[in-house]
N, C-alpha and C positions, 0 to 999 in steps of 0.2 A: 686536713687530716680527717678521716672518718672516726667518730667517737663509736667504740662499742662498750655496753656496761653488762657485766657481769654474764658472757654469753655462756651456756652448756657447752659440754666436752662435745657433744656431738657436732657441734659448729665451728669447732677449732680448725678441721682441714679446711674447710671452704675460707675461714678469715686468715690463713695463713699463707694462701696460695699468694705465688711471686706473680708480676706481670709477664705474660708470654708471649713468644713470638711464633708466627705461623711457620715452622721450620721446615716444612716440604718447598714451599716457595722461596725460602731464605737458599736453599740448599741448589736448589734449582739455577739461581743466580751466581752462586760460588762455583759450583761445580765445572761450568765454561772457563772460568779464571784458571782454576787448579790445572786442568788440561790444556789450555794454551800455554801455561808457562811451563809446563811438564814437554810439552814439543818444540815450542819457539825461543825459549830460554830469555836471554835479555830483550831480545826484541819484543816480547809480550810484556817484559816490566816496564819499558818505555812507554808502548802503547796505552798499558793500564794506568800509568802515572800520570800520562798526559789525558786521560779520559776522565780519572776520578780526582787526580789532585789539581788538574787545570795547570800543569806546567810540564815542559818538554825537557828533560833531563838528558845531557850528552854523558856525562861521566856517572855512573851509578855509584860507584865507591867513593867516599869522601876521601880526600887528599889531605897532607900534610898541612897544607898551606891553609886549607879551611879549618882545620882544628887548631892553627896557630891564632888563626882570627878571631876565632870563638872565645881562645882565652883571654884575649885582650877585652871581649867586650862583657864577659861576666863581672857583675861587681864583686868588690874584693870580701864584703860583709857576707854575700851567698858564698863564695869560695871557702871562708871560714866555717859556717856552718855545714857544708857539704863535708868538709874533713872532719869535724866533730862528729856528725852522724856517722861518718865511715868507721871512725874509731870504736865508736859504742856498737856498732853492727858485726865489726870485726871480734870485738870482745866477746859478744853473746854467740857467735856461730862457731867460735874456734873451741867451745866447750862441748859442741855437737861431735866433735870428732872420736869414734871409736877405736881402742886399742885391740887387736887381733889377739883372741885366746884359745887357747888349745885345750880341748878336754879328752881325756882317756874314756871311754864310754863303758870298754871293756878291756882286759889286759892285753895290750899289744894292738888295739885299735884306737886311734887318735884321728879327732875331728876338730874342724875350725872352720871359721867363717872369715873373709878378708873383705873388706869394703875398696872396692877398685873404681877409678873415676872415669865417667862417661867421657871418652875422648872429645866428643864434638858436639857442643850446646849451642843453641841460638836462641837471642832476647829478641822479643816483639815488643817495642816501646812507643807507646802514643806518642804523637806529636803534633794533633790538632788544636783542640779547644783547649786542650790540658797536656804540655809538654811533660811527661811524667819521668824527669831525670832522675827522682829519686827510685823510681824502680830497676834502673841501673844499679845502683847500691846493693838492692834486696836480692839482685840475681848474680851478678859478678862476684861479689865477696865472698857467698857460700860455693860459688863454683871454682874459686880461686883457692879455697881454704881445702875444697874435695881434691884437687889437683887437676881439673879439666885442661887439657890440651889447646883446645882451640873455641875461642868465643866469636861468635857471629852476633852482629847485632842490626837489625833493621828497622828503620824510621821513618815516617813519611815526610817528604820535604814541604815547604810553605810555597806560597805562589811564587816567590823570587827563587826557587829551587834550594834552598837553603836549608839547614837543620837548626833547631833552637840551640843558640851559644851552650846554654847550660846543660844539655844533652851530651855535646860534643866536650863540653870542660869535665864533667863526670865519667864519660868514657875514656876520655885520655888519662885520667887520675887513675883509673882502674886497667891502665895499660890495654883496653880493648883497640886492637890495630882495623879487624875487618868491621867497618861500619858503611851501610848502606843507605841511600836516598831512595826507600821503596817502603809502602805501606799497604794494610789493606790485605785482604785476602791473597793477593799476587806476593806479598812478602813471605807469608805462609809459606805458600807453594815455592817460592825461591829456596828458603831454607830447608824444605821436606826433600825436593828433589834437586837442588842444584842448578846453577845456569854456568856459561861461560866466563861470568863474574863472582856471584854468589858461591859459597862453598856449600854443600850439602851436611846438613847435622844430623845427630842421632835421636837428639830430644828437644822439644822447642818449648818456651818458657815465654809468661808475660801477659796482661791484659790487652784487651781490645774491644772494638765495637762489635755488633753482631754477626758482621761478616767475618769479621777475625777470630771469634768463638766459632762459627760454623766451619771456617776453614781447617781450625785445630781438629775441631772433630773429624773431619773427613780424612785429613791425612794419617791421622789416628788410625783410622781403619783401613789405611793404607800401607800401615806398618812404622811409622814414625811415632816415637812416643812424645807425649806432652805431659806437662806440668799436672793437670787437674782438668776435669770439667769445670767450665766458669759460666757465670752469667754476671748481670748488672750487680755493682756494689750495694750493700746494704749493712744497717745496723738495726741492733734492738737496744734500746735503754729502760733498764728498771729503774723506778724512781719512787721514795717515800717520801712521806711529810719533812724529811731532813734534806732534801735536794734543793739546789738553788735554781730555780726557773730557767734564768738565765743559761746556766752550764747546760742544763738538759736540753734547752732549745739549741746552744750553739752546736752540742754534739750530733742532734739530728741532720741538722742543714750542712753538717761537714760532709756527709754522706749523700745528702739530697743534692747537694749541687753537682754532684758526679755527672748527671746524666738524666733525662727525662724517663729512663727505664729503672732510675734506681727506687730502692725502696727503703724507708723507715718505719720502725716500730716503737710504740712507748707504750710499756707495762706498768701501771701502778695499782696500788689498792685506794689510791686517795683521789677522788671525782674533783676535790678543790684543787689539789697539786697539775690535775691533767688541765684543767682549764687555766691556771696559771702558765703553765708549759705552752700551752697553745696559743696564748696571749703573746705570748713570748717569741715565740715563732715567727706570729705574723709580724711584727716589729722589727726582728732581726733579717726577714727576708727580704723587706724592702730596701735593706742597706747592701744586700749582696749584688757584686758585678754580675754572678750569675743566676740572677733571681729568676730569668724564666726558665733555666734547667728545674731549680729547685721547687718553682711551682707545680712543673709537671711531674715533679717526682712525689711531691706532697699529695697529689690527686691518687697514687697506687698506694697511699700509705693511712696508718691506723695507729689511733690510742685505743687500748684495751684495758679496760677496768675490770679487776678480778678481785675475790674477795680475801684472800690472803697469799703469805709468800709459797705456801707450797703449790697452789694452784698456777702462781706466775713462775716459778722453775719447771713445772712440769710443761707448761706452755711454752717456755723458751726453749725448752730440750727439745721440743717437738718442732718448734720452728727451724733450729740449728742455724743461727745467725752467723754471718761471716765475722761479724764486728759483735762484742756483748759488753755492753757499759753497767757496772753496777755502782749507780748513785742512791745507796742507801746506808743507814746507821750499821747494819749490820752486813755489810758488802763482803767482808771476808767470810763470814758464816756462809753466805749465798754462792759465793765463788766455789766452796767445797762441795756444791751440789750440781755444777755444770757438768754436763756429759756431753753434749753437743753444742761446739761453737768453734770458729776458726781460732779467734784470738780474745782475751778475755781483758776489760779493763776495770781495775778495783778502785773505788772510793771518789769521793766528788772531785779529787784535782789529778786525775788520769784521764784527759781526754783521749780519744780514739786517734786524734791527730799526731799523738807521741809515737804510736806504733807506725802510723803511717811513714814518720822523717826518721826519727831519731833516738827513740829508747833503746833500740838493739834489737827489738823483734823482728819477724820479718812482716810485710804486709802484703805479699802475695798470698791469699787465703782462699778456703773453697768458699763459695757462693752457692745461692739457691738451694740448700738445704743439703749439699754433699758434705758437709759438717759433718754428718752423721756417720761417714765412712771415709773421709779424705782428711789430711791434714794439710797445712800451710807449706809454702816452700821451706826447706832448712838444707842443712850440709847433705842430710839422705836423699834427697831429689837429686842431686848430682853423682851418687855414685850406685853402683851396681854390687851387690852383695853375692859374692862366689863363695861356694863350700867345697871345702877339701877334706879328703881324709887319706891315711895311711896306715896300712895293716903289715904287721910284720908275720912271720913264720908261727909264731907262738900264737897271733892274733887269729890267722885265718885258722888255726886248729880249734881255737875257743870258740870263735864266731861261727864257721863253716857250716855245722851241722844244724845250726839255726836257720841260716839260709837254704841249706838243701830242704828241709821239712817245708818251710813257707814256700818254696818255689813248686815243690812237689805237690802242694795241696792247690796251687793254682795252675796244674798242669803246662808249667812253662820248662820243658826238659832242660834248653839251652841255659836258661838262668842257673839251673840246678847244676849243670854239667861244667859251668864257669868255675864253681867252687871244687866241684867232685875232683876234677883233673887237678887242680893244685892240692888237695889234699891228697892224692895219690903219689903224687912227687915228693912229698915230704918223706 
């Protein structure tokens, strides 16, 4: 990690830049995949699965036999852990449901807003270097609470044409019946446009590599909703003299191991603590099975030493991290100053991985600075808010003249007349 000491505010923008991809060439590679799936359907899906995943698939849809086999392969301890995580995630997300409230804005005029579930939703679940079965919990549970009718799951097969057993166990646990062996940009295209086998959905959720991300952004332009703009995983850790260097290093590496394009940031007032953490990062990196990913990620990462808490929080809010961990003696106080972050982890014993798996909060979060304007996935992500109004005869008498005056001022005669004809009929 690069060490930057006491930077001027004029330097912050450059220091907080994320790793970037050349999007034009990336989209140029993704667009033909989307077009092929749109035109050729299943034929294109099988062709790209052979080309990109190195396996020929006869049946795209996962069978009930494959699900039963997977259930036998998952360790009982993992099954217990997944069920425990499910319980916590359900508990937290259940409190996000909103009751419909009716308000009378003017005598005789009532208005309300109702949450209506999105009927068809699609989940993309990475299954390559890290099969993210935990993401199924984070997407399917709020979708169920919202009341979505149809859930479609796409995930890439391995070289044997199989799906990771934990992915199938978790999907089956959450009653997902439409599971398909297809990954990459072609999976996004399948869910966006539909094929002979894969149903079309109205909104697509889930993380993925740069090609998946580009595909999601392209189908969004084509009228298919997506969860949020997304980039590589990231974490920012704020640490003071009270922080345990081993804890801080482990949190930094928990995101660095995601991929070579991930970024981790350490903010501190203590040069001594910074050096202790970096020494611990070196030590722990050597023990990781995904050491290569972590080392590449650390090349994109920085340790920034600042003068005081005020500067630290200003810079953190400017960075707007996906995950923010506060390992300080005044963590609760600093948490109150957070304006831009996807999810915040308060105190020395609150690792980011708790939110990734089992504390109850959602781990599908805005990255790349989008936390300045976007929230993480929640029950709200799976509903539309539809407004209603009902006006009685007394209501139109009371409100009608207001509408007529405003419509006339905008020279919209038909708008005015829609009220006038009703008033004349009374």
